Structure formats: structure tokens, C-alpha cells
PDB file of the backbone (N, CA, C, O) and the ligand in Angstrom, with CONECT records:
HET     ZN  A 101       1
ATOM      1  N   MET A   1     120.303  92.648 106.768  1.00  0.00           N
ATOM      2  CA  MET A   1     119.913  92.504 108.111  1.00  0.00           C
ATOM      3  C   MET A   1     118.595  93.273 108.481  1.00  0.00           C
ATOM      4  O   MET A   1     118.457  94.462 108.192  1.00  0.00           O
ATOM      5  N   VAL A   2     117.713  92.605 109.079  1.00  0.00           N
ATOM      6  CA  VAL A   2     116.295  93.370 109.693  1.00  0.00           C
ATOM      7  C   VAL A   2     116.407  93.259 111.228  1.00  0.00           C
ATOM      8  O   VAL A   2     117.131  92.417 111.760  1.00  0.00           O
ATOM      9  N   ALA A   3     115.704  94.091 111.875  1.00  0.00           N
ATOM     10  CA  ALA A   3     115.703  93.997 113.350  1.00  0.00           C
ATOM     11  C   ALA A   3     114.428  93.186 113.515  1.00  0.00           C
ATOM     12  O   ALA A   3     113.451  93.301 112.774  1.00  0.00           O
ATOM     13  N   CYS A   4     114.516  92.368 114.534  1.00  0.00           N
ATOM     14  CA  CYS A   4     113.528  91.440 115.104  1.00  0.00           C
ATOM     15  C   CYS A   4     112.223  92.460 115.643  1.00  0.00           C
ATOM     16  O   CYS A   4     112.495  93.340 116.459  1.00  0.00           O
ATOM     17  N   GLY A   5     110.974  92.318 115.209  1.00  0.00           N
ATOM     18  CA  GLY A   5     109.938  92.974 115.626  1.00  0.00           C
ATOM     19  C   GLY A   5     109.592  92.925 117.146  1.00  0.00           C
ATOM     20  O   GLY A   5     108.951  93.774 117.765  1.00  0.00           O
ATOM     21  N   GLU A   6     110.171  91.696 117.665  1.00  0.00           N
ATOM     22  CA  GLU A   6     109.803  91.311 119.061  1.00  0.00           C
ATOM     23  C   GLU A   6     110.914  92.031 120.063  1.00  0.00           C
ATOM     24  O   GLU A   6     110.653  92.870 120.925  1.00  0.00           O
ATOM     25  N   CYS A   7     112.043  91.564 119.777  1.00  0.00           N
ATOM     26  CA  CYS A   7     113.138  92.011 120.697  1.00  0.00           C
ATOM     27  C   CYS A   7     114.113  92.870 120.225  1.00  0.00           C
ATOM     28  O   CYS A   7     114.895  93.365 121.036  1.00  0.00           O
ATOM     29  N   GLY A   8     114.222  93.202 118.710  1.00  0.00           N
ATOM     30  CA  GLY A   8     114.969  94.174 118.220  1.00  0.00           C
ATOM     31  C   GLY A   8     116.381  93.730 117.723  1.00  0.00           C
ATOM     32  O   GLY A   8     117.178  94.501 117.189  1.00  0.00           O
ATOM     33  N   THR A   9     116.635  92.207 117.989  1.00  0.00           N
ATOM     34  CA  THR A   9     117.799  91.771 117.573  1.00  0.00           C
ATOM     35  C   THR A   9     117.980  91.788 116.112  1.00  0.00           C
ATOM     36  O   THR A   9     116.971  91.624 115.425  1.00  0.00           O
ATOM     37  N   GLU A  10     119.204  91.976 115.492  1.00  0.00           N
ATOM     38  CA  GLU A  10     119.544  92.088 114.254  1.00  0.00           C
ATOM     39  C   GLU A  10     119.491  90.664 113.722  1.00  0.00           C
ATOM     40  O   GLU A  10     120.209  89.827 114.269  1.00  0.00           O
ATOM     41  N   ILE A  11     118.662  90.287 112.646  1.00  0.00           N
ATOM     42  CA  ILE A  11     118.592  89.052 112.069  1.00  0.00           C
ATOM     43  C   ILE A  11     118.785  89.060 110.641  1.00  0.00           C
ATOM     44  O   ILE A  11     118.335  89.931 109.896  1.00  0.00           O
ATOM     45  N   SER A  12     119.540  87.960 110.243  1.00  0.00           N
ATOM     46  CA  SER A  12     119.723  87.839 108.741  1.00  0.00           C
ATOM     47  C   SER A  12     118.468  87.996 107.987  1.00  0.00           C
ATOM     48  O   SER A  12     117.497  87.539 108.591  1.00  0.00           O
ATOM     49  N   THR A  13     118.248  88.448 106.983  1.00  0.00           N
ATOM     50  CA  THR A  13     117.060  88.495 105.961  1.00  0.00           C
ATOM     51  C   THR A  13     116.675  87.303 105.620  1.00  0.00           C
ATOM     52  O   THR A  13     115.504  87.056 105.329  1.00  0.00           O
ATOM     53  N   LYS A  14     117.847  86.218 105.620  1.00  0.00           N
ATOM     54  CA  LYS A  14     117.493  84.658 105.127  1.00  0.00           C
ATOM     55  C   LYS A  14     116.972  83.980 106.180  1.00  0.00           C
ATOM     56  O   LYS A  14     116.465  82.885 105.937  1.00  0.00           O
ATOM     57  N   ALA A  15     116.984  84.481 107.564  1.00  0.00           N
ATOM     58  CA  ALA A  15     116.674  83.824 108.715  1.00  0.00           C
ATOM     59  C   ALA A  15     115.088  83.822 108.612  1.00  0.00           C
ATOM     60  O   ALA A  15     114.487  84.853 108.311  1.00  0.00           O
ATOM     61  N   ARG A  16     114.453  82.659 108.866  1.00  0.00           N
ATOM     62  CA  ARG A  16     112.829  82.595 109.014  1.00  0.00           C
ATOM     63  C   ARG A  16     112.380  83.035 110.328  1.00  0.00           C
ATOM     64  O   ARG A  16     111.244  83.501 110.417  1.00  0.00           O
ATOM     65  N   SER A  17     113.255  82.935 111.545  1.00  0.00           N
ATOM     66  CA  SER A  17     112.852  83.159 112.670  1.00  0.00           C
ATOM     67  C   SER A  17     114.037  83.906 113.575  1.00  0.00           C
ATOM     68  O   SER A  17     115.221  83.731 113.288  1.00  0.00           O
ATOM     69  N   CYS A  18     113.693  84.621 114.515  1.00  0.00           N
ATOM     70  CA  CYS A  18     114.692  85.267 115.381  1.00  0.00           C
ATOM     71  C   CYS A  18     115.589  84.261 116.258  1.00  0.00           C
ATOM     72  O   CYS A  18     115.002  83.480 117.007  1.00  0.00           O
ATOM     73  N   PRO A  19     116.687  84.255 116.207  1.00  0.00           N
ATOM     74  CA  PRO A  19     117.534  83.261 116.812  1.00  0.00           C
ATOM     75  C   PRO A  19     117.538  83.458 118.435  1.00  0.00           C
ATOM     76  O   PRO A  19     117.829  82.576 119.243  1.00  0.00           O
ATOM     77  N   LYS A  20     117.152  84.804 118.745  1.00  0.00           N
ATOM     78  CA  LYS A  20     117.340  85.017 120.176  1.00  0.00           C
ATOM     79  C   LYS A  20     115.742  84.596 121.031  1.00  0.00           C
ATOM     80  O   LYS A  20     115.555  83.874 122.011  1.00  0.00           O
ATOM     81  N   CYS A  21     114.803  85.355 120.217  1.00  0.00           N
ATOM     82  CA  CYS A  21     113.461  85.027 120.899  1.00  0.00           C
ATOM     83  C   CYS A  21     112.539  84.056 120.115  1.00  0.00           C
ATOM     84  O   CYS A  21     111.490  83.600 120.570  1.00  0.00           O
ATOM     85  N   GLY A  22     113.073  83.776 118.820  1.00  0.00           N
ATOM     86  CA  GLY A  22     112.175  82.871 118.192  1.00  0.00           C
ATOM     87  C   GLY A  22     111.079  83.330 117.192  1.00  0.00           C
ATOM     88  O   GLY A  22     110.484  82.572 116.425  1.00  0.00           O
ATOM     89  N   ALA A  23     110.901  84.597 117.293  1.00  0.00           N
ATOM     90  CA  ALA A  23     109.692  85.333 116.585  1.00  0.00           C
ATOM     91  C   ALA A  23     109.944  85.121 115.132  1.00  0.00           C
ATOM     92  O   ALA A  23     111.075  85.140 114.645  1.00  0.00           O
ATOM     93  N   VAL A  24     108.838  84.917 114.454  1.00  0.00           N
ATOM     94  CA  VAL A  24     108.932  84.646 113.002  1.00  0.00           C
ATOM     95  C   VAL A  24     109.257  86.028 112.283  1.00  0.00           C
ATOM     96  O   VAL A  24     108.540  87.018 112.430  1.00  0.00           O
ATOM     97  N   VAL A  25     110.349  86.010 111.532  1.00  0.00           N
ATOM     98  CA  VAL A  25     110.696  87.233 110.815  1.00  0.00           C
ATOM     99  C   VAL A  25     109.495  87.614 109.692  1.00  0.00           C
ATOM    100  O   VAL A  25     109.221  86.850 108.766  1.00  0.00           O
ATOM    101  N   PRO A  26     108.872  88.805 109.891  1.00  0.00           N
ATOM    102  CA  PRO A  26     107.833  89.008 109.060  1.00  0.00           C
ATOM    103  C   PRO A  26     108.239  89.289 107.543  1.00  0.00           C
ATOM    104  O   PRO A  26     108.894  90.267 107.184  1.00  0.00           O
ATOM    105  N   HIS A  27     107.783  88.346 106.756  1.00  0.00           N
ATOM    106  CA  HIS A  27     107.743  88.315 105.309  1.00  0.00           C
ATOM    107  C   HIS A  27     109.025  88.914 104.801  1.00  0.00           C
ATOM    108  O   HIS A  27     108.994  89.709 103.862  1.00  0.00           O
ATOM    109  N   ALA A  28     110.133  88.572 105.373  1.00  0.00           N
ATOM    110  CA  ALA A  28     111.354  89.182 105.083  1.00  0.00           C
ATOM    111  C   ALA A  28     111.616  89.166 103.488  1.00  0.00           C
ATOM    112  O   ALA A  28     111.887  90.177 102.840  1.00  0.00           O
ATOM    113  N   LYS A  29     111.501  87.940 102.984  1.00  0.00           N
ATOM    114  CA  LYS A  29     111.917  87.846 101.437  1.00  0.00           C
ATOM    115  C   LYS A  29     110.874  87.469 100.700  1.00  0.00           C
ATOM    116  O   LYS A  29     111.188  86.805  99.713  1.00  0.00           O
ATOM    117  N   ILE A  30     109.548  87.705 100.873  1.00  0.00           N
ATOM    118  CA  ILE A  30     108.452  87.192 100.343  1.00  0.00           C
ATOM    119  C   ILE A  30     108.123  88.086  99.133  1.00  0.00           C
ATOM    120  O   ILE A  30     107.884  87.677  97.997  1.00  0.00           O
ATOM    121  N   TRP A  31     108.148  89.475  99.578  1.00  0.00           N
ATOM    122  CA  TRP A  31     107.631  90.578  98.611  1.00  0.00           C
ATOM    123  C   TRP A  31     108.494  90.505  97.411  1.00  0.00           C
ATOM    124  O   TRP A  31     107.887  90.496  96.339  1.00  0.00           O
ATOM    125  N   PRO A  32     109.800  90.450  97.371  1.00  0.00           N
ATOM    126  CA  PRO A  32     110.367  90.297  96.110  1.00  0.00           C
ATOM    127  C   PRO A  32     110.078  89.305  95.238  1.00  0.00           C
ATOM    128  O   PRO A  32     110.193  89.465  94.023  1.00  0.00           O
ATOM    129  N   TRP A  33     109.640  88.087  95.838  1.00  0.00           N
ATOM    130  CA  TRP A  33     109.149  86.991  94.978  1.00  0.00           C
ATOM    131  C   TRP A  33     107.688  87.257  94.459  1.00  0.00           C
ATOM    132  O   TRP A  33     107.306  86.896  93.346  1.00  0.00           O
ATOM    133  N   VAL A  34     107.064  87.790  95.193  1.00  0.00           N
ATOM    134  CA  VAL A  34     105.583  87.988  94.852  1.00  0.00           C
ATOM    135  C   VAL A  34     105.375  88.909  93.741  1.00  0.00           C
ATOM    136  O   VAL A  34     104.585  88.719  92.816  1.00  0.00           O
ATOM    137  N   VAL A  35     106.210  90.016  93.908  1.00  0.00           N
ATOM    138  CA  VAL A  35     106.336  91.197  92.790  1.00  0.00           C
ATOM    139  C   VAL A  35     107.250  90.598  91.667  1.00  0.00           C
ATOM    140  O   VAL A  35     106.926  90.653  90.481  1.00  0.00           O
ATOM    141  N   GLY A  36     108.330  90.062  92.079  1.00  0.00           N
ATOM    142  CA  GLY A  36     109.196  89.767  91.059  1.00  0.00           C
ATOM    143  C   GLY A  36     109.040  88.626  89.924  1.00  0.00           C
ATOM    144  O   GLY A  36     109.358  88.753  88.741  1.00  0.00           O
ATOM    145  N   VAL A  37     108.532  87.587  90.485  1.00  0.00           N
ATOM    146  CA  VAL A  37     108.247  86.330  89.474  1.00  0.00           C
ATOM    147  C   VAL A  37     107.328  86.708  88.585  1.00  0.00           C
ATOM    148  O   VAL A  37     107.594  86.381  87.429  1.00  0.00           O
ATOM    149  N   PRO A  38     106.221  87.355  88.770  1.00  0.00           N
ATOM    150  CA  PRO A  38     105.176  87.590  87.660  1.00  0.00           C
ATOM    151  C   PRO A  38     105.932  88.655  86.711  1.00  0.00           C
ATOM    152  O   PRO A  38     105.874  88.487  85.493  1.00  0.00           O
ATOM    153  N   VAL A  39     106.550  89.608  87.184  1.00  0.00           N
ATOM    154  CA  VAL A  39     107.124  90.571  86.302  1.00  0.00           C
ATOM    155  C   VAL A  39     108.370  89.789  85.516  1.00  0.00           C
ATOM    156  O   VAL A  39     108.498  89.960  84.304  1.00  0.00           O
ATOM    157  N   VAL A  40     109.081  89.115  86.089  1.00  0.00           N
ATOM    158  CA  VAL A  40     109.976  88.475  85.231  1.00  0.00           C
ATOM    159  C   VAL A  40     109.518  87.321  84.157  1.00  0.00           C
ATOM    160  O   VAL A  40     110.181  87.042  83.158  1.00  0.00           O
ATOM    161  N   LEU A  41     108.361  86.736  84.496  1.00  0.00           N
ATOM    162  CA  LEU A  41     107.494  86.086  83.547  1.00  0.00           C
ATOM    163  C   LEU A  41     107.005  86.633  82.528  1.00  0.00           C
ATOM    164  O   LEU A  41     107.041  86.107  81.415  1.00  0.00           O
ATOM    165  N   ALA A  42     106.432  87.876  82.798  1.00  0.00           N
ATOM    166  CA  ALA A  42     105.853  88.780  81.893  1.00  0.00           C
ATOM    167  C   ALA A  42     106.913  89.218  80.935  1.00  0.00           C
ATOM    168  O   ALA A  42     106.688  89.116  79.729  1.00  0.00           O
ATOM    169  N   ILE A  43     108.134  89.733  81.398  1.00  0.00           N
ATOM    170  CA  ILE A  43     109.284  90.158  80.443  1.00  0.00           C
ATOM    171  C   ILE A  43     109.646  88.829  79.621  1.00  0.00           C
ATOM    172  O   ILE A  43     109.808  88.908  78.403  1.00  0.00           O
ATOM    173  N   ALA A  44     109.771  87.617  80.291  1.00  0.00           N
ATOM    174  CA  ALA A  44     110.264  86.611  79.568  1.00  0.00           C
ATOM    175  C   ALA A  44     109.470  86.330  78.377  1.00  0.00           C
ATOM    176  O   ALA A  44     110.037  86.083  77.313  1.00  0.00           O
ATOM    177  N   PHE A  45     108.145  86.351  78.480  1.00  0.00           N
ATOM    178  CA  PHE A  45     107.117  85.966  77.560  1.00  0.00           C
ATOM    179  C   PHE A  45     107.138  87.176  76.556  1.00  0.00           C
ATOM    180  O   PHE A  45     107.098  86.911  75.355  1.00  0.00           O
ATOM    181  N   PHE A  46     107.189  88.284  76.903  1.00  0.00           N
ATOM    182  CA  PHE A  46     107.544  89.781  76.052  1.00  0.00           C
ATOM    183  C   PHE A  46     108.666  89.437  75.127  1.00  0.00           C
ATOM    184  O   PHE A  46     108.533  89.596  73.913  1.00  0.00           O
ATOM    185  N   LEU A  47     109.757  88.976  75.651  1.00  0.00           N
ATOM    186  CA  LEU A  47     110.997  88.978  74.873  1.00  0.00           C
ATOM    187  C   LEU A  47     110.913  87.858  73.866  1.00  0.00           C
ATOM    188  O   LEU A  47     111.435  87.997  72.760  1.00  0.00           O
ATOM    189  N   TYR A  48     110.243  86.693  74.225  1.00  0.00           N
ATOM    190  CA  TYR A  48     110.047  85.513  73.301  1.00  0.00           C
ATOM    191  C   TYR A  48     108.937  85.877  72.342  1.00  0.00           C
ATOM    192  O   TYR A  48     108.621  85.056  71.481  1.00  0.00           O
ATOM    193  N   GLY A  49     108.328  87.025  72.420  1.00  0.00           N
ATOM    194  CA  GLY A  49     107.290  87.276  71.448  1.00  0.00           C
ATOM    195  C   GLY A  49     106.026  86.499  71.621  1.00  0.00           C
ATOM    196  O   GLY A  49     105.186  86.528  70.723  1.00  0.00           O
ATOM    197  N   PHE A  50     105.850  85.874  72.606  1.00  0.00           N
ATOM    198  CA  PHE A  50     104.725  85.095  72.916  1.00  0.00           C
ATOM    199  C   PHE A  50     103.583  86.155  73.083  1.00  0.00           C
ATOM    200  O   PHE A  50     103.772  87.169  73.755  1.00  0.00           O
ATOM    201  N   SER A  51     102.347  85.887  72.432  1.00  0.00           N
ATOM    202  CA  SER A  51     101.075  86.839  72.805  1.00  0.00           C
ATOM    203  C   SER A  51     100.544  85.659  74.016  1.00  0.00           C
ATOM    204  O   SER A  51     100.352  84.474  73.742  1.00  0.00           O
ATOM    205  N   ILE A  52     100.407  86.110  75.042  1.00  0.00           N
ATOM    206  CA  ILE A  52      99.925  85.458  76.249  1.00  0.00           C
ATOM    207  C   ILE A  52      98.438  85.018  75.971  1.00  0.00           C
ATOM    208  O   ILE A  52      97.625  85.932  75.837  1.00  0.00           O
ATOM    209  N   PRO A  53      98.045  83.871  75.880  1.00  0.00           N
ATOM    210  CA  PRO A  53      96.522  83.591  75.756  1.00  0.00           C
ATOM    211  C   PRO A  53      95.762  84.154  76.768  1.00  0.00           C
ATOM    212  O   PRO A  53      96.256  84.206  77.894  1.00  0.00           O
ATOM    213  N   GLU A  54      94.642  84.586  76.566  1.00  0.00           N
ATOM    214  CA  GLU A  54      93.798  85.552  77.391  1.00  0.00           C
ATOM    215  C   GLU A  54      93.505  84.637  78.745  1.00  0.00           C
ATOM    216  O   GLU A  54      93.532  85.182  79.849  1.00  0.00           O
ATOM    217  N   TYR A  55      93.249  83.349  78.620  1.00  0.00           N
ATOM    218  CA  TYR A  55      92.975  82.620  79.955  1.00  0.00           C
ATOM    219  C   TYR A  55      94.229  82.401  80.662  1.00  0.00           C
ATOM    220  O   TYR A  55      94.083  82.226  81.871  1.00  0.00           O
ATOM    221  N   LYS A  56      95.497  82.363  80.195  1.00  0.00           N
ATOM    222  CA  LYS A  56      96.620  82.432  80.912  1.00  0.00           C
ATOM    223  C   LYS A  56      96.921  83.601  81.666  1.00  0.00           C
ATOM    224  O   LYS A  56      97.457  83.599  82.775  1.00  0.00           O
ATOM    225  N   ALA A  57      96.485  84.795  80.896  1.00  0.00           N
ATOM    226  CA  ALA A  57      96.764  86.026  81.496  1.00  0.00           C
ATOM    227  C   ALA A  57      95.839  86.191  82.681  1.00  0.00           C
ATOM    228  O   ALA A  57      96.196  86.685  83.750  1.00  0.00           O
ATOM    229  N   LYS A  58      94.665  85.757  82.425  1.00  0.00           N
ATOM    230  CA  LYS A  58      93.631  85.855  83.713  1.00  0.00           C
ATOM    231  C   LYS A  58      93.864  84.983  84.797  1.00  0.00           C
ATOM    232  O   LYS A  58      93.509  85.308  85.930  1.00  0.00           O
ATOM    233  N   ALA A  59      94.517  83.731  84.528  1.00  0.00           N
ATOM    234  CA  ALA A  59      94.869  82.920  85.615  1.00  0.00           C
ATOM    235  C   ALA A  59      96.151  83.609  86.307  1.00  0.00           C
ATOM    236  O   ALA A  59      96.300  83.519  87.525  1.00  0.00           O
ATOM    237  N   MET A  60      97.027  84.267  85.536  1.00  0.00           N
ATOM    238  CA  MET A  60      98.194  84.909  86.252  1.00  0.00           C
ATOM    239  C   MET A  60      97.630  86.104  87.285  1.00  0.00           C
ATOM    240  O   MET A  60      98.096  86.404  88.384  1.00  0.00           O
ATOM    241  N   GLU A  61      96.774  86.542  86.767  1.00  0.00           N
ATOM    242  CA  GLU A  61      96.005  87.732  87.433  1.00  0.00           C
ATOM    243  C   GLU A  61      95.481  87.100  88.594  1.00  0.00           C
ATOM    244  O   GLU A  61      95.811  87.580  89.678  1.00  0.00           O
ATOM    245  N   VAL A  62      94.704  86.084  88.571  1.00  0.00           N
ATOM    246  CA  VAL A  62      94.051  85.454  89.782  1.00  0.00           C
ATOM    247  C   VAL A  62      95.160  85.209  90.828  1.00  0.00           C
ATOM    248  O   VAL A  62      95.014  85.553  92.001  1.00  0.00           O
ATOM    249  N   ARG A  63      96.061  84.720  90.452  1.00  0.00           N
ATOM    250  CA  ARG A  63      97.165  84.151  91.221  1.00  0.00           C
ATOM    251  C   ARG A  63      97.892  85.458  91.936  1.00  0.00           C
ATOM    252  O   ARG A  63      98.128  85.602  93.135  1.00  0.00           O
ATOM    253  N   ARG A  64      98.165  86.335  90.883  1.00  0.00           N
ATOM    254  CA  ARG A  64      98.689  87.586  91.703  1.00  0.00           C
ATOM    255  C   ARG A  64      98.003  88.261  92.762  1.00  0.00           C
ATOM    256  O   ARG A  64      98.496  88.579  93.844  1.00  0.00           O
ATOM    257  N   VAL A  65      96.690  88.480  92.327  1.00  0.00           N
ATOM    258  CA  VAL A  65      95.730  89.027  93.432  1.00  0.00           C
ATOM    259  C   VAL A  65      95.713  88.145  94.673  1.00  0.00           C
ATOM    260  O   VAL A  65      95.753  88.595  95.818  1.00  0.00           O
ATOM    261  N   CYS A  66      95.648  86.816  94.349  1.00  0.00           N
ATOM    262  CA  CYS A  66      95.558  85.942  95.523  1.00  0.00           C
ATOM    263  C   CYS A  66      96.738  85.930  96.412  1.00  0.00           C
ATOM    264  O   CYS A  66      96.672  85.804  97.634  1.00  0.00           O
ATOM    265  N   GLU A  67      97.853  86.074  95.704  1.00  0.00           N
ATOM    266  CA  GLU A  67      99.089  85.927  96.682  1.00  0.00           C
ATOM    267  C   GLU A  67      99.319  87.416  97.303  1.00  0.00           C
ATOM    268  O   GLU A  67     100.107  87.631  98.225  1.00  0.00           O
ATOM    269  N   ARG A  68      98.688  88.205  96.803  1.00  0.00           N
ATOM    270  CA  ARG A  68      98.767  89.564  97.498  1.00  0.00           C
ATOM    271  C   ARG A  68      98.001  89.626  98.789  1.00  0.00           C
ATOM    272  O   ARG A  68      98.262  90.475  99.641  1.00  0.00           O
ATOM    273  N   ILE A  69      97.062  88.731  98.931  1.00  0.00           N
ATOM    274  CA  ILE A  69      96.287  88.785 100.191  1.00  0.00           C
ATOM    275  C   ILE A  69      96.351  87.648 100.899  1.00  0.00           C
ATOM    276  O   ILE A  69      95.772  87.614 101.985  1.00  0.00           O
ATOM    277  N   ALA A  70      97.081  86.480 100.414  1.00  0.00           N
ATOM    278  CA  ALA A  70      97.348  85.413 101.254  1.00  0.00           C
ATOM    279  C   ALA A  70      98.766  85.433 101.924  1.00  0.00           C
ATOM    280  O   ALA A  70      99.784  85.948 101.463  1.00  0.00           O
ATOM    281  N   THR A  71      98.612  84.746 103.137  1.00  0.00           N
ATOM    282  CA  THR A  71      99.786  84.532 103.940  1.00  0.00           C
ATOM    283  C   THR A  71     100.696  83.422 103.194  1.00  0.00           C
ATOM    284  O   THR A  71     100.209  82.621 102.396  1.00  0.00           O
ATOM    285  N   PRO A  72     101.999  83.455 103.518  1.00  0.00           N
ATOM    286  CA  PRO A  72     102.812  82.542 102.816  1.00  0.00           C
ATOM    287  C   PRO A  72     102.384  80.991 102.970  1.00  0.00           C
ATOM    288  O   PRO A  72     102.651  80.254 102.021  1.00  0.00           O
ATOM    289  N   ASP A  73     101.820  80.515 103.956  1.00  0.00           N
ATOM    290  CA  ASP A  73     101.461  79.134 104.078  1.00  0.00           C
ATOM    291  C   ASP A  73     100.045  79.003 103.467  1.00  0.00           C
ATOM    292  O   ASP A  73      99.441  77.955 103.698  1.00  0.00           O
ATOM    293  N   GLN A  74      99.434  79.986 102.689  1.00  0.00           N
ATOM    294  CA  GLN A  74      98.086  79.879 102.125  1.00  0.00           C
ATOM    295  C   GLN A  74      98.519  80.094 100.648  1.00  0.00           C
ATOM    296  O   GLN A  74      97.603  80.317  99.856  1.00  0.00           O
ATOM    297  N   ARG A  75      99.723  80.058 100.194  1.00  0.00           N
ATOM    298  CA  ARG A  75      99.883  80.527  98.815  1.00  0.00           C
ATOM    299  C   ARG A  75      99.720  79.353  97.995  1.00  0.00           C
ATOM    300  O   ARG A  75      99.492  79.484  96.792  1.00  0.00           O
ATOM    301  N   TYR A  76      99.817  78.203  98.539  1.00  0.00           N
ATOM    302  CA  TYR A  76      99.501  76.784  97.621  1.00  0.00           C
ATOM    303  C   TYR A  76      97.991  76.984  97.181  1.00  0.00           C
ATOM    304  O   TYR A  76      97.644  76.523  96.094  1.00  0.00           O
ATOM    305  N   VAL A  77      97.173  77.586  97.900  1.00  0.00           N
ATOM    306  CA  VAL A  77      95.700  77.906  97.285  1.00  0.00           C
ATOM    307  C   VAL A  77      95.757  78.668  96.133  1.00  0.00           C
ATOM    308  O   VAL A  77      94.917  78.441  95.262  1.00  0.00           O
ATOM    309  N   CYS A  78      96.741  79.687  95.931  1.00  0.00           N
ATOM    310  CA  CYS A  78      96.884  80.521  94.879  1.00  0.00           C
ATOM    311  C   CYS A  78      97.270  79.832  93.681  1.00  0.00           C
ATOM    312  O   CYS A  78      96.796  80.017  92.561  1.00  0.00           O
ATOM    313  N   ASP A  79      98.374  78.839  94.082  1.00  0.00           N
ATOM    314  CA  ASP A  79      98.807  77.982  92.894  1.00  0.00           C
ATOM    315  C   ASP A  79      97.686  77.010  92.304  1.00  0.00           C
ATOM    316  O   ASP A  79      97.610  76.750  91.103  1.00  0.00           O
ATOM    317  N   GLN A  80      96.809  76.492  93.291  1.00  0.00           N
ATOM    318  CA  GLN A  80      95.643  75.757  92.936  1.00  0.00           C
ATOM    319  C   GLN A  80      94.741  76.378  91.962  1.00  0.00           C
ATOM    320  O   GLN A  80      94.258  75.810  90.982  1.00  0.00           O
ATOM    321  N   GLN A  81      94.541  77.711  92.352  1.00  0.00           N
ATOM    322  CA  GLN A  81      93.518  78.391  91.731  1.00  0.00           C
ATOM    323  C   GLN A  81      94.216  78.786  90.206  1.00  0.00           C
ATOM    324  O   GLN A  81      93.461  78.906  89.241  1.00  0.00           O
ATOM    325  N   TYR A  82      95.491  78.955  90.066  1.00  0.00           N
ATOM    326  CA  TYR A  82      96.048  79.290  88.988  1.00  0.00           C
ATOM    327  C   TYR A  82      95.959  78.172  87.947  1.00  0.00           C
ATOM    328  O   TYR A  82      95.808  78.421  86.751  1.00  0.00           O
ATOM    329  N   GLN A  83      96.073  76.726  88.519  1.00  0.00           N
ATOM    330  CA  GLN A  83      96.020  75.602  87.784  1.00  0.00           C
ATOM    331  C   GLN A  83      94.748  75.411  87.069  1.00  0.00           C
ATOM    332  O   GLN A  83      94.570  75.116  85.887  1.00  0.00           O
ATOM    333  N   GLN A  84      93.745  75.673  88.175  1.00  0.00           N
ATOM    334  CA  GLN A  84      92.358  75.645  87.833  1.00  0.00           C
ATOM    335  C   GLN A  84      91.932  76.400  86.716  1.00  0.00           C
ATOM    336  O   GLN A  84      91.285  75.893  85.799  1.00  0.00           O
ATOM    337  N   ALA A  85      92.318  77.775  86.759  1.00  0.00           N
ATOM    338  CA  ALA A  85      92.030  78.727  85.782  1.00  0.00           C
ATOM    339  C   ALA A  85      92.608  78.390  84.349  1.00  0.00           C
ATOM    340  O   ALA A  85      91.996  78.515  83.288  1.00  0.00           O
ATOM    341  N   ILE A  86      94.052  77.888  84.539  1.00  0.00           N
ATOM    342  CA  ILE A  86      94.702  77.374  83.350  1.00  0.00           C
ATOM    343  C   ILE A  86      93.935  76.252  82.735  1.00  0.00           C
ATOM    344  O   ILE A  86      93.931  76.179  81.506  1.00  0.00           O
ATOM    345  N   GLU A  87      93.249  75.318  83.481  1.00  0.00           N
ATOM    346  CA  GLU A  87      92.612  74.158  82.864  1.00  0.00           C
ATOM    347  C   GLU A  87      91.408  74.698  82.300  1.00  0.00           C
ATOM    348  O   GLU A  87      91.042  74.410  81.160  1.00  0.00           O
ATOM    349  N   ASP A  88      90.678  75.599  83.187  1.00  0.00           N
ATOM    350  CA  ASP A  88      89.454  75.904  82.599  1.00  0.00           C
ATOM    351  C   ASP A  88      89.641  76.576  81.286  1.00  0.00           C
ATOM    352  O   ASP A  88      88.977  76.297  80.287  1.00  0.00           O
ATOM    353  N   GLY A  89      90.582  77.479  81.337  1.00  0.00           N
ATOM    354  CA  GLY A  89      90.900  78.378  79.987  1.00  0.00           C
ATOM    355  C   GLY A  89      91.356  77.199  78.783  1.00  0.00           C
ATOM    356  O   GLY A  89      91.034  77.469  77.626  1.00  0.00           O
ATOM    357  N   LEU A  90      91.964  76.138  78.995  1.00  0.00           N
ATOM    358  CA  LEU A  90      92.230  75.145  78.129  1.00  0.00           C
ATOM    359  C   LEU A  90      91.154  74.586  77.661  1.00  0.00           C
ATOM    360  O   LEU A  90      91.019  74.307  76.469  1.00  0.00           O
ATOM    361  N   ALA A  91      90.275  74.367  78.564  1.00  0.00           N
ATOM    362  CA  ALA A  91      89.120  73.334  78.283  1.00  0.00           C
ATOM    363  C   ALA A  91      88.235  74.384  77.330  1.00  0.00           C
ATOM    364  O   ALA A  91      87.742  73.934  76.296  1.00  0.00           O
ATOM    365  N   LYS A  92      88.073  75.537  77.622  1.00  0.00           N
ATOM    366  CA  LYS A  92      87.306  76.474  76.858  1.00  0.00           C
ATOM    367  C   LYS A  92      87.854  76.668  75.449  1.00  0.00           C
ATOM    368  O   LYS A  92      87.129  76.674  74.454  1.00  0.00           O
ATOM    369  N   SER A  93      89.263  76.836  75.419  1.00  0.00           N
ATOM    370  CA  SER A  93      89.713  77.012  74.100  1.00  0.00           C
ATOM    371  C   SER A  93      89.793  75.946  73.093  1.00  0.00           C
ATOM    372  O   SER A  93      90.008  76.098  71.891  1.00  0.00           O
ATOM    373  N   ARG A  94      89.584  74.785  73.765  1.00  0.00           N
ATOM    374  CA  ARG A  94      89.492  73.609  72.815  1.00  0.00           C
ATOM    375  C   ARG A  94      88.154  73.490  72.260  1.00  0.00           C
ATOM    376  O   ARG A  94      87.987  72.852  71.220  1.00  0.00           O
ATOM    377  N   LYS A  95      87.350  73.955  72.761  1.00  0.00           N
ATOM    378  CA  LYS A  95      85.849  73.705  72.342  1.00  0.00           C
ATOM    379  C   LYS A  95      85.546  74.666  71.057  1.00  0.00           C
ATOM    380  O   LYS A  95      84.432  74.662  70.532  1.00  0.00           O
TER     381      LYS A  95
HETATM  382 ZN    ZN A 101     113.575  88.432 118.625  1.00  0.00          ZN2+
END
């Protein structure tokens, strides 16, 4: 549970907005994803013994930095940047 920043009502961390005043719950469950997903992916790659291609590592870094500064509804831009970086990297590695 978290306290609503507007009215102080206790809200489920799963709720996107306060049931009492309708205020949007501030980034309740977003940080664990922003931090956790890249970490889990990195560990998964490590455990499988992949050496991550440089372009991919760079793309992941681009997205991570982007997601750190983007609001949740801007995060699709980060995914686009990630895809673009992957495509650029693939194109370069084929040459
Ligand atoms: Zn509220």
C-alpha cells in the first residue's frame, strides 16, 4: 500500500489512480521494471554464456538511459531507439 500524494488515502500499489480523488499514483510499480528487466536480461545472457554483441550492449544502454529520464507514456520512444540501435548495429556488423 502507498499513501495518495493528493489526499493521503491508502491505495493498492497495483492501482493506477487513487479511488478517492482520482490522482495518478506516482510511478508505483515502474522502477522495479526499469531496474529489474535489464538486470534480469543481463543475468540471463550471462548464465547462457552469450557474449553480448557490442551494438546490442550499446542499444540496451541507450534504452536504459532513455527510460531513466522518460515518463511512462514516453517509454515507447525508448523502445524505438532501442530497435533503431539494434538495426544500426546489425547493419554495421554485416558490412
Ligand atoms: Zn487521493
